[in-house]
ZAGUVO-606062 format. One record per atom (N, C-alpha, C, O, CB): residue in three letters; atom name; z, y, x. Coordinates in nm, 4 decimals. Glycine has a CB too. Layout:
N
("Ala","CA",(Z,Y,X))
...
***
This chain:
84
("Met","N",(8.9140,6.0178,11.7213))
("Met","CA",(9.0487,6.0692,11.7388))
("Met","C",(9.0370,6.2143,11.7865))
("Met","O",(8.9614,6.2435,11.8792))
("Met","CB",(9.1309,5.9814,11.8404))
("Thr","N",(9.1112,6.3039,11.7238))
("Thr","CA",(9.1073,6.4445,11.7631))
("Thr","C",(9.1961,6.4674,11.8854))
("Thr","O",(9.2785,6.3828,11.9203))
("Thr","CB",(9.1520,6.5351,11.6461))
("Gly","N",(9.1783,6.5830,11.9502))
("Gly","CA",(9.2596,6.6166,12.0673))
("Gly","C",(9.4078,6.6185,12.0359))
("Gly","O",(9.4890,6.5713,12.1154))
("Gly","CB",(9.2181,6.7507,12.1227))
("Gly","N",(9.4438,6.6730,11.9197))
("Gly","CA",(9.5839,6.6793,11.8800))
("Gly","C",(9.6434,6.5416,11.8590))
("Gly","O",(9.7575,6.5158,11.8971))
("Gly","CB",(9.5986,6.7607,11.7543))
("Gln","N",(9.5653,6.4527,11.7977))
("Gln","CA",(9.6128,6.3155,11.7767))
("Gln","C",(9.6313,6.2457,11.9105))
("Gln","O",(9.7284,6.1726,11.9300))
("Gln","CB",(9.5141,6.2360,11.6878))
("Phe","N",(9.5371,6.2685,12.0038))
("Phe","CA",(9.5469,6.2048,12.1343))
("Phe","C",(9.6683,6.2554,12.2108))
("Phe","O",(9.7344,6.1787,12.2809))
("Phe","CB",(9.4200,6.2293,12.2150))
("Gln","N",(9.6979,6.3855,12.1974))
("Gln","CA",(9.8145,6.4410,12.2656))
("Gln","C",(9.9443,6.3859,12.2083))
("Gln","O",(10.0438,6.3769,12.2801))
("Gln","CB",(9.8139,6.5927,12.2559))
("Asn","N",(9.9454,6.3490,12.0815))
("Asn","CA",(10.0662,6.2941,12.0187))
("Asn","C",(10.0840,6.1456,12.0455))
("Asn","O",(10.1927,6.0919,12.0240))
("Asn","CB",(10.0621,6.3178,11.8698))
("Leu","N",(9.9789,6.0781,12.0922))
("Leu","CA",(9.9869,5.9346,12.1161))
("Leu","C",(10.0983,5.8945,12.2122))
("Leu","O",(10.1708,5.7996,12.1827))
("Leu","CB",(9.8563,5.8857,12.1689))
("Pro","N",(10.1157,5.9632,12.3274))
("Pro","CA",(10.2266,5.9244,12.4159))
("Pro","C",(10.3633,5.9390,12.3494))
("Pro","O",(10.4561,5.8646,12.3814))
("Pro","CB",(10.2231,6.0080,12.5425))
("Asn","N",(10.3762,6.0341,12.2576))
("Asn","CA",(10.5038,6.0509,12.1864))
("Asn","C",(10.5329,5.9295,12.0998))
("Asn","O",(10.6484,5.8889,12.0869))
("Asn","CB",(10.5017,6.1785,12.0996))
("Ser","N",(10.4282,5.8704,12.0395))
("Ser","CA",(10.4521,5.7529,11.9558))
("Ser","C",(10.4953,5.6319,12.0384))
("Ser","O",(10.5580,5.5398,11.9862))
("Ser","CB",(10.3268,5.7191,11.8761))
("Phe","N",(10.4613,5.6323,12.1684))
("Phe","CA",(10.5089,5.5279,12.2586))
("Phe","C",(10.6399,5.5680,12.3266))
("Phe","O",(10.6914,5.4948,12.4111))
("Phe","CB",(10.4028,5.4969,12.3638))
("Gln","N",(10.6928,5.6834,12.2897))
("Gln","CA",(10.8167,5.7388,12.3448))
("Gln","C",(10.8090,5.7546,12.4965))
("Gln","O",(10.9033,5.7219,12.5685))
("Gln","CB",(10.9349,5.6498,12.3080))
("Leu","N",(10.6949,5.8052,12.5436))
("Leu","CA",(10.6772,5.8309,12.6865))
("Leu","C",(10.7292,5.9700,12.7186))
("Leu","O",(10.7180,6.0615,12.6369))
("Leu","CB",(10.5280,5.8169,12.7282))
("Asp","N",(10.7859,5.9860,12.8371))
("Asp","CA",(10.8401,6.1143,12.8810))
("Asp","C",(10.7875,6.1496,13.0188))
("Asp","O",(10.7505,6.0615,13.0964))
("Asp","CB",(10.9933,6.1112,12.8818))
("Gly","N",(10.7843,6.2787,13.0490))
("Gly","CA",(10.7566,6.3302,13.1825))
("Gly","C",(10.6479,6.2591,13.2581))
("Gly","O",(10.5308,6.2663,13.2207))
("Gly","CB",(10.8776,6.3255,13.2616))
("Thr","N",(10.6851,6.1901,13.3646))
("Thr","CA",(10.5907,6.1228,13.4527))
("Thr","C",(10.5128,6.0153,13.3776))
("Thr","O",(10.3946,5.9940,13.4044))
("Thr","CB",(10.6638,6.0613,13.5720))
("Glu","N",(10.5780,5.9484,13.2850))
("Glu","CA",(10.5091,5.8458,13.2064))
("Glu","C",(10.3926,5.9055,13.1281))
("Glu","O",(10.2858,5.8451,13.1190))
("Glu","CB",(10.6071,5.7771,13.1104))
("Lys","N",(10.4140,6.0265,13.0706))
("Lys","CA",(10.3061,6.0936,12.9982))
("Lys","C",(10.1924,6.1286,13.0931))
("Lys","O",(10.0754,6.1088,13.0604))
("Lys","CB",(10.3581,6.2204,12.9282))
("Glu","N",(10.2268,6.1808,13.2110))
("Glu","CA",(10.1242,6.2150,13.3084))
("Glu","C",(10.0431,6.0919,13.3463))
("Glu","O",(9.9204,6.0987,13.3539))
("Glu","CB",(10.1870,6.2776,13.4329))
("Glu","N",(10.1099,5.9794,13.3701))
("Glu","CA",(10.0411,5.8553,13.4049))
("Glu","C",(9.9515,5.8090,13.2897))
("Glu","O",(9.8413,5.7594,13.3129))
("Glu","CB",(10.1432,5.7455,13.4407))
("Phe","N",(9.9984,5.8251,13.1667))
("Phe","CA",(9.9197,5.7885,13.0492))
("Phe","C",(9.7903,5.8685,13.0448))
("Phe","O",(9.6822,5.8118,13.0285))
("Phe","CB",(10.0008,5.8112,12.9206))
("Phe","N",(9.8014,6.0018,13.0594))
("Phe","CA",(9.6828,6.0863,13.0544))
("Phe","C",(9.5914,6.0628,13.1740))
("Phe","O",(9.4692,6.0665,13.1591))
("Phe","CB",(9.7229,6.2322,13.0481))
("Asn","N",(9.6476,6.0389,13.2924))
("Asn","CA",(9.5665,6.0096,13.4097))
("Asn","C",(9.4885,5.8801,13.3903))
("Asn","O",(9.3708,5.8724,13.4256))
("Asn","CB",(9.6545,6.0006,13.5348))
("Ala","N",(9.5537,5.7782,13.3342))
("Ala","CA",(9.4867,5.6506,13.3087))
("Ala","C",(9.3722,5.6664,13.2088))
("Ala","O",(9.2728,5.5941,13.2147))
("Ala","CB",(9.5872,5.5475,13.2568))
("Ala","N",(9.3873,5.7613,13.1177))
("Ala","CA",(9.2826,5.7880,13.0185))
("Ala","C",(9.1728,5.8783,13.0748))
("Ala","O",(9.0768,5.9112,13.0052))
("Ala","CB",(9.3435,5.8521,12.8938))
("Gly","N",(9.1882,5.9183,13.2024))
("Gly","CA",(9.0875,6.0045,13.2644))
("Gly","C",(9.1075,6.1514,13.2336))
("Gly","O",(9.0166,6.2317,13.2547))
("Gly","CB",(8.9509,5.9632,13.2200))
("Leu","N",(9.2240,6.1882,13.1843))
("Leu","CA",(9.2547,6.3271,13.1513))
("Leu","C",(9.3576,6.3798,13.2508))
("Leu","O",(9.4766,6.3864,13.2200))
("Leu","CB",(9.3073,6.3400,13.0048))
("Val","N",(9.3127,6.4166,13.3678))
("Val","CA",(9.4014,6.4645,13.4737))
("Val","C",(9.4540,6.6012,13.4344))
("Val","O",(9.3790,6.6861,13.3864))
("Val","CB",(9.3280,6.4705,13.6109))
("Thr","N",(9.5829,6.6222,13.4550))
("Thr","CA",(9.6476,6.7469,13.4141))
("Thr","C",(9.6933,6.8284,13.5344))
("Thr","O",(9.7931,6.8999,13.5260))
("Thr","CB",(9.7665,6.7175,13.3234))
("Glu","N",(9.6212,6.8186,13.6468))
("Glu","CA",(9.6597,6.8922,13.7668))
("Glu","C",(9.6276,7.0412,13.7505))
("Glu","O",(9.5326,7.0787,13.6817))
("Glu","CB",(9.5876,6.8347,13.8911))
("Arg","N",(9.7076,7.1232,13.8142))
("Arg","CA",(9.6859,7.2681,13.8129))
("Arg","C",(9.6778,7.3179,13.9554))
("Arg","O",(9.7423,7.2645,14.0457))
("Arg","CB",(9.7988,7.3416,13.7356))
("Leu","N",(9.5988,7.4193,13.9739))
("Leu","CA",(9.5941,7.4826,14.1044))
("Leu","C",(9.7160,7.5712,14.1223))
("Leu","O",(9.7715,7.6215,14.0247))
("Leu","CB",(9.4648,7.5639,14.1215))
("Glu","N",(9.7577,7.5903,14.2459))
("Glu","CA",(9.8771,7.6696,14.2739))
("Glu","C",(9.8631,7.8121,14.2215))
("Glu","O",(9.9600,7.8678,14.1699))
("Glu","CB",(9.9050,7.6716,14.4237))
("Ser","N",(9.7456,7.8723,14.2332))
("Ser","CA",(9.7266,8.0090,14.1835))
("Ser","C",(9.7420,8.0155,14.0323))
("Ser","O",(9.7905,8.1154,13.9793))
("Ser","CB",(9.5888,8.0620,14.2239))
("Glu","N",(9.7009,7.9091,13.9619))
("Glu","CA",(9.7205,7.9048,13.8167))
("Glu","C",(9.8682,7.8996,13.7827))
("Glu","O",(9.9117,7.9604,13.6849))
("Glu","CB",(9.6482,7.7841,13.7558))
("Glu","N",(9.9463,7.8270,13.8632))
("Glu","CA",(10.0897,7.8165,13.8386))
("Glu","C",(10.1579,7.9516,13.8549))
("Glu","O",(10.2476,7.9859,13.7779))
("Glu","CB",(10.1526,7.7141,13.9327))
("Val","N",(10.1155,8.0284,13.9553))
("Val","CA",(10.1716,8.1620,13.9760))
("Val","C",(10.1380,8.2514,13.8574))
("Val","O",(10.2228,8.3276,13.8109))
("Val","CB",(10.1185,8.2243,14.1073))
("Glu","N",(10.0154,8.2426,13.8084))
("Glu","CA",(9.9745,8.3223,13.6923))
("Glu","C",(10.0558,8.2824,13.5694))
("Glu","O",(10.0998,8.3689,13.4936))
("Glu","CB",(9.8233,8.3049,13.6646))
("Trp","N",(10.0761,8.1525,13.5491))
("Trp","CA",(10.1554,8.1084,13.4354))
("Trp","C",(10.2998,8.1554,13.4454))
("Trp","O",(10.3609,8.1889,13.3439))
("Trp","CB",(10.1510,7.9575,13.4242))
("Ala","N",(10.3550,8.1586,13.5657))
("Ala","CA",(10.4917,8.2084,13.5836))
("Ala","C",(10.5011,8.3535,13.5382))
("Ala","O",(10.5988,8.3924,13.4743))
("Ala","CB",(10.5360,8.1953,13.7310))
("Arg","N",(10.4003,8.4334,13.5708))
("Arg","CA",(10.3975,8.5740,13.5290))
("Arg","C",(10.3848,8.5844,13.3771))
("Arg","O",(10.4536,8.6651,13.3147))
("Arg","CB",(10.2808,8.6489,13.5976))
("Val","N",(10.2979,8.5038,13.3175))
("Val","CA",(10.2784,8.5058,13.1724))
("Val","C",(10.4068,8.4672,13.1011))
("Val","O",(10.4446,8.5303,13.0024))
("Val","CB",(10.1644,8.4111,13.1315))
("Ile","N",(10.4739,8.3642,13.1504))
("Ile","CA",(10.6002,8.3183,13.0894))
("Ile","C",(10.7072,8.4251,13.1018))
("Ile","O",(10.7813,8.4500,13.0067))
("Ile","CB",(10.6487,8.1874,13.1551))
("Phe","N",(10.7163,8.4889,13.2188))
("Phe","CA",(10.8128,8.5966,13.2382))
("Phe","C",(10.7889,8.7087,13.1375))
("Phe","O",(10.8831,8.7577,13.0753))
("Phe","CB",(10.8045,8.6511,13.3817))
("Glu","N",(10.6631,8.7493,13.1214))
("Glu","CA",(10.6299,8.8562,13.0263))
("Glu","C",(10.6592,8.8137,12.8828))
("Glu","O",(10.7037,8.8950,12.8018))
("Glu","CB",(10.4822,8.8959,13.0399))
("Phe","N",(10.6349,8.6884,12.8516))
("Phe","CA",(10.6644,8.6352,12.7181))
("Phe","C",(10.8122,8.6517,12.6847))
("Phe","O",(10.8469,8.7056,12.5796))
("Phe","CB",(10.6244,8.4868,12.7092))
("Tyr","N",(10.8985,8.6056,12.7734))
("Tyr","CA",(11.0424,8.6153,12.7487))
("Tyr","C",(11.0897,8.7596,12.7464))
("Tyr","O",(11.1807,8.7936,12.6708))
("Tyr","CB",(11.1192,8.5380,12.8541))
("Lys","N",(11.0298,8.8439,12.8274))
("Lys","CA",(11.0704,8.9841,12.8345))
("Lys","C",(11.0420,9.0567,12.7029))
("Lys","O",(11.1118,9.1521,12.6687))
("Lys","CB",(10.9984,9.0545,12.9501))
("Arg","N",(10.9419,9.0130,12.6303))
("Arg","CA",(10.8983,9.0841,12.5097))
("Arg","C",(10.9542,9.0309,12.3791))
("Arg","O",(10.9359,9.0941,12.2750))
("Arg","CB",(10.7517,9.0808,12.5023))
("Ile","N",(11.0217,8.9166,12.3808))
("Ile","CA",(11.0704,8.8614,12.2538))
("Ile","C",(11.2216,8.8750,12.2416))
("Ile","O",(11.2949,8.8649,12.3399))
("Ile","CB",(11.0303,8.7143,12.2407))
("Asp","N",(11.2659,8.8981,12.1191))
("Asp","CA",(11.4091,8.9104,12.0906))
("Asp","C",(11.4530,8.7993,11.9955))
("Asp","O",(11.5355,8.8220,11.9069))
("Asp","CB",(11.4414,9.0494,12.0300))
("Phe","N",(11.3990,8.6814,12.0134))
("Phe","CA",(11.4324,8.5675,11.9295))
("Phe","C",(11.4208,8.4404,12.0134))
("Phe","O",(11.3645,8.4441,12.1228))
("Phe","CB",(11.3397,8.5609,11.8040))
("Pro","N",(11.4735,8.3272,11.9636))
("Pro","CA",(11.4680,8.2039,12.0422))
("Pro","C",(11.3249,8.1652,12.0773))
("Pro","O",(11.2347,8.1720,11.9937))
("Pro","CB",(11.5349,8.0904,11.9663))
("Gly","N",(11.3060,8.1250,12.2009))
("Gly","CA",(11.1738,8.0836,12.2451))
("Gly","C",(11.1825,7.9818,12.3570))
("Gly","O",(11.2814,7.9757,12.4301))
("Gly","CB",(11.0934,8.2036,12.2904))
("Phe","N",(11.0771,7.9017,12.3693))
("Phe","CA",(11.0705,7.8042,12.4767))
("Phe","C",(10.9245,7.7818,12.5140))
("Phe","O",(10.8337,7.8171,12.4388))
("Phe","CB",(11.1385,7.6711,12.4355))
("Val","N",(10.9037,7.7226,12.6309))
("Val","CA",(10.7695,7.6976,12.6821))
("Val","C",(10.7552,7.5494,12.7112))
("Val","O",(10.8381,7.4902,12.7802))
("Val","CB",(10.7411,7.7820,12.8094))
("Val","N",(10.6491,7.4899,12.6578))
("Val","CA",(10.6169,7.3503,12.6849))
("Val","C",(10.4778,7.3431,12.7458))
("Val","O",(10.3968,7.4341,12.7287))
("Val","CB",(10.6253,7.2644,12.5556))
("Asp","N",(10.4506,7.2342,12.8172))
("Asp","CA",(10.3167,7.2156,12.8720))
("Asp","C",(10.2348,7.1270,12.7784))
("Asp","O",(10.2793,7.0904,12.6696))
("Asp","CB",(10.3233,7.1537,13.0140))
("Glu","N",(10.1139,7.0936,12.8237))
("Glu","CA",(10.0249,7.0129,12.7402))
("Glu","C",(10.0766,6.8718,12.7174))
("Glu","O",(10.0262,6.8005,12.6307))
("Glu","CB",(9.8884,7.0064,12.8026))
("Leu","N",(10.1762,6.8310,12.7940))
("Leu","CA",(10.2378,6.6999,12.7755))
("Leu","C",(10.3664,6.7081,12.6939))
("Leu","O",(10.4391,6.6095,12.6821))
("Leu","CB",(10.2664,6.6364,12.9102))
("Ser","N",(10.3940,6.8241,12.6385))
("Ser","CA",(10.5129,6.8520,12.5578))
("Ser","C",(10.6429,6.8451,12.6371))
("Ser","O",(10.7494,6.8222,12.5798))
("Ser","CB",(10.5197,6.7555,12.4432))
("Asn","N",(10.6349,6.8649,12.7692))
("Asn","CA",(10.7553,6.8761,12.8512))
("Asn","C",(10.8067,7.0191,12.8408))
("Asn","O",(10.7307,7.1138,12.8609))
("Asn","CB",(10.7269,6.8372,13.0003))
("Val","N",(10.9339,7.0353,12.8097))
("Val","CA",(10.9919,7.1692,12.8028))
("Val","C",(11.0154,7.2178,12.9456))
("Val","O",(11.0831,7.1520,13.0247))
("Val","CB",(11.1256,7.1697,12.7197))
("His","N",(10.9581,7.3348,12.9774))
("His","CA",(10.9723,7.3897,13.1120))
("His","C",(11.0760,7.5002,13.1199))
("His","O",(11.1385,7.5194,13.2242))
("His","CB",(10.8403,7.4418,13.1601))
("Ser","N",(11.0944,7.5718,13.0126))
("Ser","CA",(11.1942,7.6783,13.0140))
("Ser","C",(11.2289,7.7167,12.8713))
("Ser","O",(11.1545,7.6887,12.7773))
("Ser","CB",(11.1432,7.8013,13.0928))
("Leu","N",(11.3433,7.7812,12.8575))
("Leu","CA",(11.3835,7.8377,12.7298))
("Leu","C",(11.4686,7.9597,12.7574))
("Leu","O",(11.5306,7.9720,12.8631))
("Leu","CB",(11.4604,7.7339,12.6430))
("Asn","N",(11.4706,8.0493,12.6613))
("Asn","CA",(11.5452,8.1731,12.6840))
("Asn","C",(11.6898,8.1597,12.6372))
("Asn","O",(11.7279,8.0593,12.5771))
("Asn","CB",(11.4774,8.2901,12.6121))
("Ser","N",(11.7686,8.2610,12.6654))
("Ser","CA",(11.9124,8.2550,12.6352))
("Ser","C",(11.9391,8.2462,12.4848))
("Ser","O",(12.0400,8.1892,12.4435))
("Ser","CB",(11.9832,8.3777,12.6929))
("Tyr","N",(11.8494,8.3022,12.4022))
("Tyr","CA",(11.8671,8.2897,12.2572))
("Tyr","C",(11.8581,8.1432,12.2151))
("Tyr","O",(11.9337,8.0984,12.1290))
("Tyr","CB",(11.7613,8.3737,12.1819))
("Met","N",(11.7652,8.0681,12.2762))
("Met","CA",(11.7497,7.9272,12.2447))
("Met","C",(11.8701,7.8469,12.2941))
("Met","O",(11.9140,7.7529,12.2279))
("Met","CB",(11.6205,7.8729,12.3061))
("Val","N",(11.9223,7.8839,12.4092))
("Val","CA",(12.0410,7.8170,12.4634))
("Val","C",(12.1570,7.8327,12.3656))
("Val","O",(12.2291,7.7366,12.3388))
("Val","CB",(12.0788,7.8749,12.6033))
("Glu","N",(12.1752,7.9523,12.3125))
("Glu","CA",(12.2835,7.9776,12.2163))
("Glu","C",(12.2590,7.9037,12.0850))
("Glu","O",(12.3507,7.8439,12.0288))
("Glu","CB",(12.2975,8.1285,12.1897))
("Leu","N",(12.1353,7.9081,12.0366))
("Leu","CA",(12.1016,7.8432,11.9101))
("Leu","C",(12.1275,7.6933,11.9158))
("Leu","O",(12.1814,7.6357,11.8213))
("Leu","CB",(11.9559,7.8693,11.8744))
("Leu","N",(12.0894,7.6303,12.0261))
("Leu","CA",(12.1060,7.4858,12.0410))
("Leu","C",(12.2418,7.4471,12.0987))
("Leu","O",(12.2718,7.3289,12.1151))
("Leu","CB",(11.9968,7.4308,12.1289))
("Glu","N",(12.3238,7.5481,12.1293))
("Glu","CA",(12.4566,7.5278,12.1869))
("Glu","C",(12.4516,7.4378,12.3106))
("Glu","O",(12.5271,7.3413,12.3229))
("Glu","CB",(12.5502,7.4674,12.0824))
("Ile","N",(12.3610,7.4724,12.4010))
("Ile","CA",(12.3439,7.3968,12.5247))
("Ile","C",(12.4493,7.4404,12.6251))
("Ile","O",(12.4702,7.5596,12.6477))
("Ile","CB",(12.2015,7.4162,12.5829))
("Glu","N",(12.5147,7.3428,12.6843))
("Glu","CA",(12.6131,7.3717,12.7888))
("Glu","C",(12.5590,7.3221,12.9215))
("Glu","O",(12.5121,7.2087,12.9315))
("Glu","CB",(12.7508,7.3060,12.7571))
("Phe","N",(12.5653,7.4055,13.0220))
("Phe","CA",(12.5178,7.3684,13.1550))
("Phe","C",(12.6360,7.3306,13.2423))
("Phe","O",(12.7461,7.3838,13.2284))
("Phe","CB",(12.4374,7.4836,13.2194))
("Glu","N",(12.6098,7.2371,13.3327))
("Glu","CA",(12.7150,7.1997,13.4288))
("Glu","C",(12.7393,7.3166,13.5216))
("Glu","O",(12.6454,7.3838,13.5643))
("Glu","CB",(12.6759,7.0719,13.5102))
("Lys","N",(12.8650,7.3407,13.5525))
("Lys","CA",(12.8998,7.4490,13.6439))
("Lys","C",(12.8831,7.4008,13.7871))
("Lys","O",(12.9212,7.2884,13.8200))
("Lys","CB",(13.0446,7.4986,13.6191))
("Pro","N",(12.8257,7.4861,13.8730))
("Pro","CA",(12.8117,7.4452,14.0138))
("Pro","C",(12.9477,7.4316,14.0809))
("Pro","O",(13.0461,7.4908,14.0366))
("Pro","CB",(12.7252,7.5463,14.0911))
("Phe","N",(12.9522,7.3551,14.1857))
("Phe","CA",(13.0787,7.3318,14.2577))
("Phe","C",(13.1299,7.4566,14.3204))
("Phe","O",(13.2349,7.4549,14.3846))
("Phe","CB",(13.0620,7.2264,14.3636))
***
């Protein structure tokens, strides 16, 4: 089984978020990140959005969507709840 096939396996079981993490952890594929790596990724993502003028989004290795830009929000016609 290739890495790509293995990454798609949780999708075929319709696993989401924490369920995917538990699936990969059970398989011995821990997906933990160090805090300094997270800060670096935040900078990379910020620069990514700053440089593109088209719809874009960021997913992790578990295919969880972490962010999307305003072009993607408009394209998908996403409505957010208004704060109180």
